[in-house]
RODO-2510 file (C-alpha; in nm, 4 decimals, decimal comma):
residues 289
     n   res          X          Y          Z
     1     m     7,9110    10,4734     8,1335
     2     s     7,9828    10,4676     7,7604
     3     g     8,2989    10,3251     7,6097
     4     s     8,4034    10,6711     7,4937
     5     d     8,3592    10,8132     7,8438
     6     q     8,5732    10,5327     7,9851
     7     r     8,8465    10,6070     7,7329
     8     v     8,8443    10,9762     7,8253
     9     t     8,8692    10,8970     8,1963
    10     r     9,1527    10,6512     8,1463
    11     r     9,3391    10,8855     7,9141
    12     a     9,3224    11,1548     8,1828
    13     f     9,4538    10,9050     8,4383
    14     l     9,7387    10,8073     8,2026
    15     r     9,8361    11,1712     8,1476
    16     w     9,8509    11,2195     8,5241
    17     t    10,0694    10,9104     8,5677
    18     l    10,3111    11,0054     8,2906
    19     a    10,3493    11,3602     8,4173
    20     a    10,4197    11,2354     8,7674
    21     a    10,6738    10,9890     8,6298
    22     a    10,8578    11,2675     8,4509
    23     a    10,8686    11,4665     8,7749
    24     g    11,0077    11,1711     8,9667
    25     i    11,2834    11,1152     8,7130
    26     a    11,3716    11,4847     8,7181
    27     a    11,4114    11,4835     9,0956
    28     g    11,7170    11,2596     9,0725
    29     g    11,9674    11,1221     9,3226
    30     g    11,9086    11,1266     9,6957
    31     v    11,5729    11,2964     9,6693
    32     t    11,4464    11,0094     9,4571
    33     g    11,5796    10,7585     9,7106
    34     y    11,3902    10,9347     9,9872
    35     a    11,0748    10,9743     9,7768
    36     v    11,0741    10,6073     9,6748
    37     g    11,2200    10,4282     9,9752
    38     l    11,1234    10,6291    10,2810
    39     e    10,8309    10,8671    10,2595
    40     p    10,5799    10,6197    10,1084
    41     l    10,6340    10,4085    10,4242
    42     w    10,6261    10,6996    10,6705
    43     l    10,2650    10,6949    10,7847
    44     a    10,1263    11,0101    10,9457
    45     v     9,8330    11,0243    11,1840
    46     e     9,6462    11,3476    11,1212
    47     r     9,4205    11,4685    11,4031
    48     v     9,1547    11,7040    11,2719
    49     q     8,8767    11,8816    11,4586
    50     v     8,5779    11,9732    11,2452
    51     e     8,3521    12,2399    11,3929
    52     v     7,9921    12,1937    11,2844
    53     p     7,7342    12,4687    11,3435
    54     g     7,4266    12,3330    11,5167
    55     l     7,5810    11,9932    11,5874
    56     p     7,3652    11,7990    11,8350
    57     a     7,5319    11,7668    12,1732
    58     a     7,5278    11,3876    12,1492
    59     l     7,7490    11,4013    11,8385
    60     a     8,0063    11,6403    11,9828
    61     g     8,3266    11,4451    12,0319
    62     l     8,2345    11,1717    11,7824
    63     t     8,5539    11,0353    11,6265
    64     i     8,5998    10,8980    11,2756
    65     a     8,9109    10,7206    11,1502
    66     h     8,9455    10,7891    10,7787
    67     l     9,1498    10,5728    10,5406
    68     s     9,1613    10,6049    10,1642
    69     d     9,3390    10,4934     9,8477
    70     l     9,4951    10,1739     9,9763
    71     h     9,5997    10,0678     9,6264
    72     w     9,7128     9,7183     9,7188
    73     g     9,9247     9,6200     9,4217
    74     p    10,2814     9,6290     9,2940
    75     y    10,3888     9,9175     9,5198
    76     t    10,1705     9,8827     9,8295
    77     g    10,0917     9,5746    10,0337
    78     e    10,0823     9,4126    10,3741
    79     r    10,3369     9,6390    10,5425
    80     e    10,1692     9,9655    10,4447
    81     i     9,8069     9,8623    10,4760
    82     g     9,8601     9,6475    10,7836
    83     g    10,0340     9,9418    10,9477
    84     a     9,7462    10,1723    10,8606
    85     v     9,4941     9,9260    11,0041
    86     k     9,6875     9,9038    11,3307
    87     a     9,7151    10,2823    11,3482
    88     a     9,3416    10,3254    11,2903
    89     n     9,2462    10,0718    11,5562
    90     a     9,4903    10,2246    11,8051
    91     l     9,2984    10,5519    11,7788
    92     e     8,9861    10,3751    11,9118
    93     p     8,7475    10,5682    11,6866
    94     d     8,3711    10,5528    11,7093
    95     l     8,3463    10,4864    11,3347
    96     i     8,5847    10,3996    11,0507
    97     a     8,5427    10,5112    10,6881
    98     v     8,7407    10,3795    10,3898
    99     t     8,6823    10,5974    10,0845
   100     g     8,7754    10,3772     9,7916
   101     d     9,0570    10,2531     9,5661
   102     f     9,1242     9,9327     9,7559
   103     v     9,3289     9,7900     9,4690
   104     y     9,5601     9,9053     9,1964
   105     h     9,3669     9,8277     8,8809
   106     i     9,3495     9,4446     8,9200
   107     a     9,0860     9,2447     9,1098
   108     r     9,3263     8,9720     9,2243
   109     y     9,4699     9,2242     9,4708
   110     a     9,1358     9,2437     9,6533
   111     p     9,1608     8,9239     9,8683
   112     p     9,4897     9,0113    10,0429
   113     c     9,3775     9,3704    10,0907
   114     a     9,0490     9,2603    10,2426
   115     a     9,2303     9,0148    10,4704
   116     e     9,4191     9,3053    10,6292
   117     l     9,1078     9,5213    10,6538
   118     a     8,9209     9,2465    10,8406
   119     a     9,1027     9,3575    11,1569
   120     l     8,9412     9,7039    11,1506
   121     c     8,6862     9,7525    11,4262
   122     a     8,4764    10,0373    11,5620
   123     p     8,1540    10,0511    11,7682
   124     l     7,9574    10,2286    11,4931
   125     g     8,0949    10,0125    11,2143
   126     v     8,3473    10,0150    10,9333
   127     w     8,2096    10,1683    10,6131
   128     a     8,3399    10,1562    10,2571
   129     i     8,2768    10,2943     9,9090
   130     a     8,4265    10,2265     9,5665
   131     g     8,6894    10,4317     9,3872
   132     n     8,7728    10,4510     9,0192
   133     h     9,0455    10,1845     9,0434
   134     d     8,7967     9,9437     9,1997
   135     h     8,5699     9,9879     8,8988
   136     w     8,8594     9,9434     8,6569
   137     a     8,9541     9,6216     8,8382
   138     g     8,5973     9,4891     8,8498
   139     v     8,3980     9,6437     9,1307
   140     s     8,1801     9,3390     9,1974
   141     a     8,4844     9,1270     9,2827
   142     v     8,6349     9,3985     9,5005
   143     r     8,3075     9,4572     9,6810
   144     r     8,2585     9,0866     9,7468
   145     e     8,5960     9,0583     9,9202
   146     v     8,5573     9,3785    10,1205
   147     e     8,2117     9,2820    10,2454
   148     a     8,3373     8,9342    10,3360
   149     a     8,5973     9,1074    10,5543
   150     g     8,3159     9,2673    10,7560
   151     l     8,3040     9,6175    10,6081
   152     t     7,9671     9,7660    10,5095
   153     w     7,9691     9,8765    10,1448
   154     l     7,7687    10,1820    10,0438
   155     a     7,6835    10,2370     9,6778
   156     n     7,4388    10,5242     9,6305
   157     s     7,2867    10,4272     9,9625
   158     s     7,2711    10,5315    10,3266
   159     r     7,2169    10,3950    10,6759
   160     r     7,0773    10,5605    10,9885
   161     l     7,2805    10,5251    11,3054
   162     l     7,1877    10,6246    11,6584
   163     v     7,4526    10,7913    11,8711
   164     r     7,3372    10,8273    12,2311
   165     g     6,9832    10,8421    12,0981
   166     t     7,0615    11,1019    11,8301
   167     p     7,0400    11,0118    11,4601
   168     l     7,3422    11,0280    11,2320
   169     w     7,3201    10,9119    10,8726
   170     i     7,6192    10,7666    10,6937
   171     a     7,5834    10,7796    10,3166
   172     g     7,8086    10,6809    10,0281
   173     v     7,7984    10,7588     9,6573
   174     d     7,9343    10,5248     9,3945
   175     d     8,2329    10,6454     9,1927
   176     v     8,2026    10,9873     9,0304
   177     c     8,4806    10,9409     8,7719
   178     e     8,3005    10,6403     8,6308
   179     r     7,9671    10,8269     8,6169
   180     r     7,8161    10,5925     8,8759
   181     a     7,7326    10,8473     9,1450
   182     d     7,3622    10,9120     9,2105
   183     l     7,3371    11,1700     9,4865
   184     p     6,9544    11,1952     9,4955
   185     a     6,9267    10,8170     9,5357
   186     t     7,1978    10,8222     9,8023
   187     l     7,0161    11,0823    10,0103
   188     a     6,6603    10,9649     9,9434
   189     g     6,4569    10,9381    10,2602
   190     i     6,6985    11,1344    10,4793
   191     p     6,5155    11,4112    10,6690
   192     p     6,6707    11,7526    10,6022
   193     e     6,7206    11,8233    10,9735
   194     e     6,9211    11,5062    11,0493
   195     p     7,3007    11,5228    11,0061
   196     v     7,4730    11,3225    10,7327
   197     l     7,8307    11,2007    10,6960
   198     l     7,8907    11,1497    10,3226
   199     l     8,1600    10,9301    10,1683
   200     a     8,2563    11,0274     9,8126
   201     h     8,5827    10,9110     9,6565
   202     e     8,6391    11,2234     9,4465
   203     p     8,6617    11,5397     9,6618
   204     d     8,5591    11,7919     9,3963
   205     f     8,2148    11,6318     9,3959
   206     a     8,1607    11,8497     9,7038
   207     d     8,0438    12,1368     9,4828
   208     e     7,7461    11,9255     9,3782
   209     v     7,6906    11,7905     9,7284
   210     a     7,6717    12,1463     9,8639
   211     r     7,3516    12,1998     9,6656
   212     a     7,1694    11,9057     9,8258
   213     p     6,8739    11,9909    10,0525
   214     q     6,9942    11,7535    10,3246
   215     w     7,2216    11,8588    10,6104
   216     i     7,5569    11,7154    10,4974
   217     t     7,7823    11,7921    10,7915
   218     l     8,1007    11,6546    10,6366
   219     q     8,2189    11,4856    10,3163
   220     l     8,5122    11,2426    10,3378
   221     s     8,7125    11,1823    10,0196
   222     g     9,0442    11,0644     9,8780
   223     h     9,1443    11,0129     9,5134
   224     s     9,4070    11,2885     9,4855
   225     h     9,6801    11,1257     9,7016
   226     g     9,7538    11,4903     9,7849
   227     g     9,9399    11,4909     9,4549
   228     q    10,2072    11,2473     9,5909
   229     v    10,4675    11,5182     9,5222
   230     r    10,4180    11,8591     9,6852
   231     l    10,6467    12,1518     9,6083
   232     p    10,7540    12,4306     9,8457
   233     g    10,4516    12,6335     9,9432
   234     d    10,2552    12,3088     9,9767
   235     r    10,1637    12,3090     9,6080
   236     a    10,0894    11,9756     9,4425
   237     l    10,2961    11,9084     9,1326
   238     i    10,0018    11,7501     8,9526
   239     l     9,6522    11,6439     9,0525
   240     p     9,3906    11,4153     8,8936
   241     w     9,0569    11,5129     8,7492
   242     l     8,8025    11,5714     9,0282
   243     g     9,0830    11,5996     9,2819
   244     q     9,2093    11,9481     9,1989
   245     k     8,9943    12,1935     9,3950
   246     y     9,0055    12,0168     9,7333
   247     p     9,3273    11,8112     9,7058
   248     a     9,4345    11,7506    10,0687
   249     g     9,3091    11,8424    10,4136
   250     l     8,9993    12,0226    10,5387
   251     y     8,8046    12,2743    10,3300
   252     s     8,4864    12,4763    10,3609
   253     v     8,2815    12,4800    10,0420
   254     a     8,1943    12,8358     9,9439
   255     a     7,8407    12,9630    10,0036
   256     s     7,7384    12,6495    10,1933
   257     h     7,7595    12,4808    10,5306
   258     l     7,9480    12,1843    10,3805
   259     q     8,3017    12,0904    10,4771
   260     v     8,5144    11,8301    10,2981
   261     y     8,8173    11,6430    10,4251
   262     t     9,0462    11,4910    10,1606
   263     s     9,2909    11,2201    10,2629
   264     r     9,6388    11,1948    10,1102
   265     g     9,5771    10,8204    10,1055
   266     i     9,7913    10,5253    10,2035
   267     g     9,9130    10,3718     9,8765
   268     v    10,0624    10,5157     9,5602
   269     i    10,0298    10,4807     9,1862
   270     a    10,3165    10,4884     8,9372
   271     p    10,5672    10,6321     8,9806
   272     p    10,5677    10,5012     9,3408
   273     v    10,6976    10,8216     9,4987
   274     r    10,5900    11,0592     9,7711
   275     f    10,7640    11,3862     9,8508
   276     n    10,6380    11,6293    10,1146
   277     c    10,3140    11,4292    10,1036
   278     r    10,3218    11,1448    10,3573
   279     p    10,0586    10,8703    10,3566
   280     e     9,8002    10,9216    10,6266
   281     v     9,5339    10,7905    10,8565
   282     a     9,3138    11,0753    10,9814
   283     l     9,1282    11,0921    11,3106
   284     i     8,8438    11,3379    11,2679
   285     t     8,6607    11,4677    11,5738
   286     l     8,3267    11,6452    11,5376
   287     a     8,2814    11,9537    11,7551
   288     s     8,0124    12,2145    11,8023
   289     a     8,0987    12,5434    11,6352
***
């Protein structure tokens, strides 16, 4: 990625942060106390059933715990991430996916974050991809710590799993914001008839994924934090680039078989507020349509 592209991406991120800060200040009083001191700590467990047409019988009932946007840093740490890890393990999922932004902009936050994540366990593995903050911090350092904690890192790559004798591919693209995603390389070698679970940090990348020849049954993403502040009518106050079309929850991508689930995340960025947008761990269950 060129220096000018990086500056554009970071300017967009700064505009998002400043706008959110202005909204937090405007909220005032008791609402601000709740949004700063309570809701960011009030973890939700979202149970989501995803109906997949043509899903092989062996994959029906497969469970995936999805975590995203940990953002270990000045506002999020052991209490929040440790609690999310315990919640994920308590769900006893078949597979765990962590869709990026392990740290808040600085690589020195990676070791304590990874130490908490080392407790994650699932029979089909714990899988991870990078987010834009991981690249801004120094993705090599973040990756090294996460892999040392026992997670399998996917960067424009895929792995074939067997579930009761039936193949399931898990694939992960590198960060889209930083122009590192290579979808053809990620899906290379995957037969079009075998189902794929794709991890992509930025949810709006789903529009490109929907054009792939492979059978992508579900895309898991984060990045948006759900907006952190959601107004009446469940409208996000402000959303980041590539997190605007599919900002939170489950969506079907038009004119395709693809579905995308976007996590509200666990951590926060400045200002460290959440309102009507609790942090989450999702338990996703695949079902035959």
